[in-house]
N, C-alpha and C positions, 0 to 999 in steps of 0.2 A: 537531492531533488526528488528521488523516488519516495522518500519518507513524506515529503511535502504533498505529493500527489495522493498517497493513501490517506494522509492526515486530512486533506481537503475533502475526501469522501466522508470521513467521520464528521467533519465540520458541517457538511451539507445534510447529513441524514440522522445523526444522533440527536436525541432530545437535548435541548439547551439546558445548561447548568450555570450557576454562578461562577464567576472568575474563569470562564472558558474551560472548565474541567471536562466538558464533553468533547474537546478537541484532541486531548492527549492520546498518545500511543502508550501502551503499558508493557512492561517487561513480562514476558511469558517464559515458560520453561525452555523454549527453544529460540527465543529472539524477542520480537516486538509484535504486539497485537493491538488491533482496534478495539477488541472485545466486541460483544454482540451489538449490532445496530438493527433497529426495527426497520422492516421494509414491506409495505403492502400486505399486511396480515401475517408476515413471516419475519425472518431475521437472517442476517448473515454476519460473518466476521472475516477479517483479512489478517493474515499473520506473515510476517517476515521470519522464515525459519532459517536461521544462520548456521544450523548444524547440517541440514541437507541442502542448503542454498536454494531454497524455493520460496516464492511468494504464493501462499495458499489462500484461496477464497472458498469458504464453506458456508452452505446455506442450511436453514433449519429443516428443509425438506430432504436433506441428505446429499444434495449435489456438492461436488467438489471440483475445482479447477485449480491448476497451478501454473506458474511461470518459473523457469529456471533463472536464478539470480546469477548473472554473468556480465562481463563487460559489454555494455551497449549504451548507446546514446539515450539521453532522457526522452527525446522525441519518440524513439522506438519503444522504450519501456511504456510510455504513456499510451501509445496506440495498442500495444499488446495487452496492457492492463484493462483499458476500456473495452477491448474486444472480449476479454474474459468476462467482465461484468455484463456486457451485452449478451453474451452467450448464455448467461444465467438468468437473463430477463431483468437485470438490474439497470435501471436508467438513472443516472445522476449527472447533474450539471455542476461543473466545477469552475472556479475562477482559474484561468489557465496561466497565471503568472505567479512565480514563487514570491513568498513574503519575507521581509526582513533580511534580504541579502543585497549586497552592492551590485549594481548593474544587472537587475533580473532579466533573464532571457525567458520568453514564453516557452512553456513545456514543448509545444509542437515544433518549435524552432531550435531547441537546444541540442546541438550536436557537440558542444564543447565538453560537457560533463558526460563521460562515458566509461569511467573506471568502476571496477568492482574487485575487491581483494578478498579472496577466500582465505579465511583464517582457520587453522586447525583448532579443534576444540581441545581443552585440557585433558579430556578423557580419551583422546584419540590414540594415546600411546606415546609417540615421540614428537 
């Protein structure tokens, strides 16, 4: 569900492309990224860093905020993520219900989905 929340940010702000290509998250060296999205004369990107277990938001003016990826309810993640965006001066309006899942729970009400499993990277040693 966290990926859907960040993906909906991209859906709302990235320039539209054929076949919904503007919505995808892309594999990065450390996880998944929105890649750069334009915003009010600047730009920002969001990356799930699965090595350091952080969600990182970086702006073109050099600002950076992050959230620890840890077990927490979708509702709590949503509030924390939107707080980070707000703190960076980024206002985005999202559809608050996940897509293409059975029995969708609105993000602000979802306390059922709360797991996060930290995987060790292959280069971590053992």
